[in-house]
C-alpha positions as MATLAB code, in Angstrom:
seq = 'MKTGMAAGLMKTAIVATALVCTPVAFAGPSVSSPEMKTALAKASESPDALRRYVHRTQAIYGLDYFEVMAIHEAQAARQGAPVVAKSETR';
ca = [
      -7.612   49.073  -23.848;
      -7.252   49.359  -20.073;
      -9.938   46.695  -19.591;
      -8.024   44.251  -21.796;
      -4.806   44.936  -19.927;
      -6.532   44.474  -16.559;
      -8.009   41.168  -17.717;
      -4.573   40.009  -18.861;
      -3.067   40.927  -15.503;
      -5.861   39.083  -13.704;
      -5.226   35.949  -15.771;
      -1.510   36.193  -15.043;
      -2.199   36.599  -11.327;
      -4.498   33.566  -11.312;
      -1.942   31.405  -13.105;
       0.844   32.578  -10.781;
      -1.284   31.794   -7.721;
      -2.121   28.345   -9.063;
       1.551   27.592   -9.674;
       2.561   28.734   -6.202;
      -0.213   26.754   -4.504;
       0.336   23.534   -6.456;
       1.914   20.890   -4.250;
       5.380   19.910   -5.340;
       6.191   16.217   -5.562;
       8.395   15.391   -2.621;
      10.798   12.528   -2.812;
      11.634   11.087    0.573;
      15.166   10.390    1.705;
      17.190    7.734   -0.090;
      17.560    4.286    1.409;
      21.207    4.944    2.244;
      20.489    8.170    4.160;
      20.970    8.189    7.948;
      17.309    8.968    8.631;
      16.116    6.073    6.468;
      18.630    3.728    8.092;
      17.257    4.763   11.483;
      13.696    4.264   10.237;
      14.551    0.789    8.944;
      16.142   -0.060   12.294;
      12.931    1.059   14.012;
      10.930   -1.101   11.583;
      13.078   -4.068   12.634;
      12.150   -3.388   16.262;
       8.388   -3.183   15.790;
       5.683   -1.440   13.764;
       4.884    0.790   16.752;
       8.510    1.907   17.088;
       8.546    2.868   13.410;
       5.181    4.614   13.694;
       6.448    6.714   16.621;
       9.681    7.600   14.779;
       7.856    8.570   11.578;
       5.295   10.624   13.500;
       8.001   12.396   15.520;
      10.172   13.234   12.485;
       7.491   13.700    9.788;
       8.021   17.443    9.407;
      11.802   17.077    9.309;
      12.409   14.101    7.019;
       9.075   13.607    5.262;
       9.067    9.858    5.851;
       6.019    7.767    5.029;
       5.225    4.826    7.306;
       3.954    2.565    4.522;
       6.890    3.378    2.253;
       9.421    2.548    4.979;
       7.580   -0.679    5.821;
       7.548   -1.695    2.150;
      11.310   -1.130    1.908;
      11.855   -3.021    5.161;
       9.764   -5.979    4.005;
      11.505   -6.059    0.614;
      14.939   -6.041    2.226;
      13.936   -8.753    4.698;
      12.533  -10.922    1.904;
      15.701  -10.458   -0.147;
      17.881  -11.483    2.782;
      15.650  -14.395    3.710;
      15.390  -13.104    7.280;
      12.195  -13.550    9.242;
       9.995  -10.474    9.051;
       9.503   -9.077   12.557;
       7.097   -6.335   11.515;
       4.602   -6.740    8.703;
       2.230   -3.976    7.719;
      -1.132   -4.155    6.077;
      -1.379   -2.769    2.578;
      -3.341    0.405    2.044;
];
């Protein structure tokens, strides 16, 4: 009986460890957030300015360069403005 209980505890421990170690889906900041507005302003300046901003604030805001560039390009296309910075697709 103790062997069965130990095996059950081991299974529970393995499942608990797997749940704790599983990466959680992280949604970046909304488009109207101050950090995204700053990122979009950097994208308007140049791709390098955005890349530096995203790299510098990655741990804080969790921004993704390609996601910000896609939003920037979509907004520029909607407004009919010339696209200053255009990124390559992945």
